[in-house]
C-alpha positions as CSV (number, residue, x, y, z in Angstrom):
1,X,0.0,0.0,0.0
2,X,1.4,3.4,-1.0
3,X,2.0,5.7,1.9
4,X,-0.7,8.3,2.2
5,X,-2.3,10.8,4.5
6,X,-5.4,9.2,5.8
7,X,-8.6,11.2,6.7
8,X,-7.9,10.9,10.4
9,X,-4.4,12.5,9.9
10,X,-5.6,15.8,8.6
11,X,-5.8,17.6,12.0
12,X,-2.3,16.7,12.9
13,X,-1.1,17.6,9.5
14,X,-2.6,21.1,9.9
15,X,-1.0,21.4,13.4
16,X,2.4,20.7,12.0
17,X,2.0,23.3,9.3
18,X,1.3,25.9,11.9
19,X,4.4,24.7,13.8
20,X,6.7,24.7,10.7
21,X,8.6,27.9,11.6
22,X,9.2,26.9,15.2
23,X,9.6,23.1,15.0
24,X,11.3,21.4,18.0
25,X,14.5,19.6,17.1
26,X,12.8,16.3,18.1
27,X,9.2,15.3,17.8
28,X,7.6,12.1,19.1
29,X,4.6,10.9,17.1
30,X,2.7,8.5,19.4
31,X,-0.6,6.5,19.3
32,X,-2.1,3.0,18.6
33,X,-0.8,0.6,16.1
34,X,-2.7,0.1,12.8
35,X,-3.4,3.8,12.3
36,X,-0.6,4.7,9.9
37,X,1.6,6.9,12.2
38,X,4.9,5.7,10.7
39,X,3.5,6.5,7.2
40,X,2.6,9.9,8.4
41,X,6.1,10.5,9.8
42,X,7.7,9.4,6.4
43,X,5.4,11.7,4.5
44,X,6.2,14.6,6.8
45,X,10.0,13.9,6.5
46,X,9.6,13.8,2.7
47,X,7.7,17.1,2.7
48,X,10.3,18.8,4.8
49,X,13.0,17.8,2.3
50,X,10.9,18.6,-0.8
51,X,12.3,21.3,-3.0
52,X,9.0,22.3,-4.5
53,X,6.6,22.1,-1.6
54,X,3.5,24.4,-1.8
55,X,1.7,25.8,1.2
56,X,0.2,23.0,3.3
57,X,0.4,20.3,0.5
58,X,2.5,17.2,1.0
59,X,5.7,16.7,-1.0
60,X,5.5,17.2,-4.7
61,X,6.8,13.7,-5.6
62,X,8.6,15.1,-8.7
63,X,11.7,17.0,-7.6
64,X,15.1,15.5,-7.2
65,X,14.7,15.3,-3.4
66,X,11.4,13.5,-3.7
67,X,12.8,11.0,-6.2
68,X,15.8,10.3,-4.0
69,X,13.5,9.8,-1.0
70,X,11.3,7.4,-2.9
71,X,14.3,5.4,-4.0
72,X,15.6,5.2,-0.4
73,X,18.7,7.1,-1.3
74,X,18.2,10.7,0.0
75,X,21.5,11.9,1.4
76,X,19.9,14.0,4.1
77,X,17.5,11.3,5.4
78,X,18.2,8.4,7.7
79,X,15.5,5.9,8.9
80,X,16.3,3.5,11.7
81,X,14.1,0.5,12.2
82,X,14.8,-3.0,13.6
83,X,16.0,-5.5,11.0
84,X,12.8,-7.5,11.3
85,X,10.6,-4.5,10.3
86,X,13.1,-3.6,7.6
87,X,12.7,-7.1,6.2
88,X,8.9,-6.8,6.2
89,X,9.1,-3.4,4.5
90,X,11.3,-4.8,1.8
91,X,8.8,-7.6,1.1
92,X,5.9,-5.2,0.7
93,X,4.3,-4.9,4.2
94,X,1.3,-2.6,4.0
95,X,1.6,-0.2,6.9
96,X,4.9,-0.7,8.5
97,X,2.9,-1.1,11.8
98,X,1.5,-4.6,11.3
99,X,4.7,-6.6,11.7
100,X,3.4,-8.3,14.9
101,X,1.6,-10.9,12.8
102,X,4.3,-11.8,10.3
103,X,5.7,-15.3,10.9
104,X,8.1,-15.6,8.0
105,X,11.4,-17.4,8.7
106,X,13.4,-14.3,7.7
107,X,11.5,-12.1,10.1
108,X,11.9,-14.5,13.0
109,X,15.6,-14.6,12.6
110,X,16.0,-10.8,12.2
111,X,16.4,-8.6,15.3
112,X,13.4,-6.7,16.7
113,X,15.8,-4.3,18.5
114,X,17.6,-1.1,17.3
115,X,21.2,-1.6,18.6
116,X,23.6,1.0,19.8
117,X,25.7,0.7,16.7
118,X,22.8,2.1,14.6
119,X,22.8,5.3,16.8
120,X,26.6,5.5,16.7
121,X,26.6,5.5,12.9
122,X,24.5,8.6,13.0
123,X,27.4,10.7,14.2
124,X,29.0,10.8,10.8
125,X,25.7,11.6,9.2
126,X,25.0,14.6,11.4
127,X,28.5,16.0,11.3
128,X,28.7,16.6,7.5
129,X,27.2,19.4,5.6
130,X,23.7,18.7,4.3
131,X,23.5,18.0,0.6
132,X,21.3,20.9,-0.4
133,X,22.1,23.2,2.6
134,X,18.7,22.5,4.1
135,X,17.4,20.0,6.8
136,X,18.6,16.6,7.6
137,X,16.1,14.2,9.1
138,X,16.4,11.1,11.3
139,X,13.3,8.9,11.6
140,X,13.4,6.2,14.3
141,X,10.5,3.6,14.4
142,X,9.5,2.0,16.7
143,X,11.7,4.0,19.1
144,X,10.7,1.8,22.0
145,X,12.7,-1.0,20.4
146,X,16.0,0.7,21.0
147,X,18.2,-1.2,23.5
148,X,19.1,0.6,26.7
149,X,22.5,1.5,25.3
150,X,21.0,2.8,22.1
151,X,18.5,4.9,24.1
152,X,21.3,6.5,26.2
153,X,23.3,7.2,23.0
154,X,20.3,8.9,21.4
155,X,19.7,10.9,24.6
156,X,23.2,12.4,24.3
157,X,22.4,13.6,20.8
158,X,19.1,15.1,21.9
159,X,20.9,17.0,24.7
160,X,23.2,18.6,22.1
161,X,21.2,18.5,18.9
162,X,23.2,19.0,15.7
163,X,22.3,22.0,13.6
164,X,19.6,21.7,10.9
165,X,18.7,18.3,12.2
166,X,15.2,17.0,13.0
167,X,14.6,13.8,14.9
168,X,11.2,12.1,14.3
169,X,10.5,9.4,16.8
170,X,7.5,7.1,16.3
171,X,6.1,4.9,19.0
172,X,3.0,2.9,19.9
173,X,4.2,2.7,23.5
174,X,4.9,6.2,24.9
175,X,5.3,4.9,28.4
176,X,8.1,2.6,27.3
177,X,10.4,5.5,26.5
178,X,13.0,6.9,29.0
179,X,11.6,10.0,30.8
180,X,14.8,11.9,29.9
181,X,14.0,11.3,26.2
182,X,10.4,12.3,26.7
183,X,11.5,15.6,28.4
184,X,13.7,16.6,25.4
185,X,11.1,16.1,22.7
186,X,7.9,17.7,21.5
187,X,5.0,15.3,21.3
188,X,2.1,14.8,18.9
189,X,-0.6,12.4,19.8
190,X,-2.4,10.3,17.2
191,X,-5.6,8.9,18.8
192,X,-7.8,6.3,17.2
193,X,-10.0,7.8,14.5
194,X,-13.6,8.4,15.1
195,X,-15.6,5.1,14.5
196,X,-17.8,6.7,11.8
197,X,-14.7,8.1,10.0
198,X,-12.9,4.7,10.2
199,X,-15.9,2.8,8.9
200,X,-16.4,5.2,6.0
201,X,-12.8,4.7,5.0
202,X,-13.0,0.9,5.3
203,X,-16.2,0.9,3.2
204,X,-14.4,2.9,0.5
205,X,-11.8,0.1,0.5
206,X,-14.7,-2.3,-0.1
207,X,-14.2,-4.2,3.2
208,X,-17.2,-6.5,3.9
209,X,-18.4,-6.6,7.6
210,X,-16.2,-3.5,8.2
211,X,-17.7,-2.9,11.6
212,X,-16.8,-6.3,12.9
213,X,-13.3,-6.2,11.5
214,X,-12.8,-2.7,13.0
215,X,-14.0,-3.9,16.4
216,X,-11.7,-6.9,16.4
217,X,-8.7,-4.7,15.7
218,X,-9.5,-2.3,18.5
219,X,-10.7,0.5,16.3
220,X,-7.5,0.6,14.1
221,X,-8.6,0.9,10.5
222,X,-5.4,-0.1,8.8
223,X,-5.1,-3.2,11.0
224,X,-8.8,-4.0,10.2
225,X,-8.1,-3.7,6.5
226,X,-5.1,-6.0,6.6
227,X,-6.9,-8.5,8.7
228,X,-9.8,-8.6,6.3
229,X,-7.5,-9.1,3.3
230,X,-5.0,-11.6,4.7
231,X,-6.8,-13.4,7.5
232,X,-3.2,-14.1,8.8
233,X,-3.4,-16.5,11.7
234,X,-7.2,-16.4,11.4
235,X,-7.5,-20.2,12.1
236,X,-5.3,-19.9,15.2
237,X,-7.2,-16.9,16.4
238,X,-10.5,-18.7,16.1
239,X,-9.1,-21.7,17.9
240,X,-7.9,-19.6,20.8
241,X,-11.3,-17.8,21.1
242,X,-13.1,-21.1,21.1
243,X,-10.9,-22.3,23.9
244,X,-11.3,-19.1,25.9
245,X,-15.1,-19.4,25.5
246,X,-15.2,-22.8,27.3
247,X,-12.1,-22.9,29.6
248,X,-11.1,-26.5,30.4
249,X,-7.6,-27.7,31.3
250,X,-7.2,-30.3,28.5
251,X,-8.5,-28.0,25.8
252,X,-6.3,-25.1,26.9
253,X,-3.2,-27.2,27.0
254,X,-3.9,-28.5,23.5
255,X,-4.5,-25.0,22.3
256,X,-1.2,-23.9,23.6
257,X,0.5,-26.6,21.6
258,X,-1.4,-25.7,18.4
259,X,-0.6,-22.0,18.7
260,X,3.1,-22.3,19.4
261,X,4.0,-20.9,16.0
262,X,2.0,-17.7,16.6
263,X,4.3,-14.9,17.8
264,X,4.1,-14.5,21.5
265,X,3.2,-10.8,21.3
266,X,0.2,-11.6,19.0
267,X,-1.1,-14.3,21.5
268,X,-0.8,-11.7,24.3
269,X,-2.8,-9.2,22.4
270,X,-5.6,-11.7,21.6
271,X,-5.9,-12.8,25.2
272,X,-5.7,-9.2,26.4
273,X,-8.6,-8.1,24.3
274,X,-10.7,-11.0,25.4
275,X,-10.1,-10.1,29.0
276,X,-10.9,-6.5,28.4
277,X,-14.3,-7.5,27.0
278,X,-15.0,-9.8,30.0
279,X,-14.3,-6.8,32.3
280,X,-16.3,-4.4,30.2
281,X,-19.3,-6.9,30.1
282,X,-19.0,-7.4,33.8
283,X,-18.9,-3.7,34.7
284,X,-20.7,-1.9,31.9
285,X,-22.8,-4.5,30.1
286,X,-21.0,-3.9,26.8
287,X,-18.0,-5.2,24.8
288,X,-15.6,-3.7,22.4
289,X,-13.5,-6.2,20.6
290,X,-15.6,-9.4,19.9
291,X,-19.1,-8.6,18.5
292,X,-19.2,-12.1,17.0
293,X,-18.8,-13.6,20.5
294,X,-21.1,-11.2,22.4
295,X,-23.5,-13.9,23.7
296,X,-20.6,-16.1,24.8
297,X,-18.9,-13.3,26.7
298,X,-22.3,-12.3,28.2
299,X,-22.7,-15.8,29.6
300,X,-19.1,-16.2,30.7
301,X,-18.4,-12.8,32.4
302,X,-20.6,-13.4,35.5
303,X,-18.7,-16.6,36.2
304,X,-15.4,-14.9,36.4
305,X,-13.8,-14.0,39.7
306,X,-13.5,-10.2,39.3
307,X,-10.4,-9.8,41.5
308,X,-8.5,-12.5,39.6
309,X,-9.7,-11.1,36.3
310,X,-8.4,-7.6,37.0
311,X,-5.1,-9.1,38.3
312,X,-4.7,-10.9,35.0
313,X,-5.5,-7.8,33.0
314,X,-2.6,-6.0,34.8
315,X,-0.3,-9.1,34.3
316,X,-1.0,-9.1,30.6
317,X,0.1,-5.5,30.3
318,X,3.4,-6.4,32.0
319,X,3.8,-9.5,29.7
320,X,3.4,-7.3,26.6
321,X,6.4,-5.2,27.6
322,X,8.7,-8.3,27.5
323,X,7.0,-10.0,24.5
324,X,10.0,-9.6,22.2
325,X,12.4,-11.3,24.6
326,X,13.6,-14.8,23.6
327,X,10.8,-17.0,24.9
328,X,9.3,-20.4,24.3
329,X,5.9,-19.6,22.8
330,X,4.2,-22.8,24.0
331,X,5.3,-22.4,27.6
332,X,4.3,-18.7,27.7
333,X,0.9,-19.5,26.3
334,X,0.4,-22.4,28.7
335,X,1.2,-20.1,31.6
336,X,-1.3,-17.5,30.4
337,X,-4.0,-20.0,29.8
338,X,-3.5,-21.6,33.2
339,X,-3.9,-18.1,34.8
340,X,-7.1,-17.7,32.7
341,X,-8.5,-21.0,33.9
342,X,-8.0,-19.9,37.6
343,X,-10.3,-17.0,37.0
344,X,-13.2,-19.5,36.7
345,X,-12.0,-22.0,39.3
346,X,-14.0,-20.5,42.1
């Protein structure tokens, strides 16, 4: 999918236009996955470098700068991403934010971290004269995937920012960043789009059952589009939901074995959303993520021990922070499903 400004990006685009004469040297774009934030950041970088930009319009796409940018060879632009996401981008991933569900061998072997060497290599880049005498731009996505050493190295650069250099940092987990980095950057929030706006866009893309797909992806329209088109891991997802609907020890253990090829982070997200709906049904008589399973959740929620349910919700948030660490998927999933079973054990 070609990078584009989506309807829900327009307000932030206008905000940046107003800030253009007083841009901070570093900006953090933050918000949920599946909404095109990384695409927005690349379009903004390309526009800042464009030699023919007009008013509030995006980059012209025709000047030398734009052609270099599109070819990935602009001398005043550097993009740092983990090797795993770079591999997905090279193979034609749609949004740059949907890598959590890619299970290709190449991606599994590639690193999901941005190492300190990647930051160190920026020193040569920022200490030479810009090619056209204008800006140089460094885009880092997802910035929360930097190692501790890389984060500290970046911090030193932010403390003494090089002249004519803009840092664009993109994250889906603002709370995962060092407070010292947060304090040295401007911030621009990208909330989930309005439901009606997201549905209208999905219907323009001719997505059938758009409302259901949008709900299952937490209101993120690009994630909903990708899920509707690829159905990646759909069989495994359905199997997990079936097991969660009727929690029994033997079934849950078998499910853990059958889902061991699914990335740990994806399994965590699936279970996390199911738990949120149980809590929401219990407390507000409504659900968000699973309209296809509304009746099952309505029957199951009153049987859950609320204290244990809330404890597991918190535990899942902690698990998500370490999901990219080397783990044995089957054992992690077994552990989560055993915790889930305890919610209904009386």
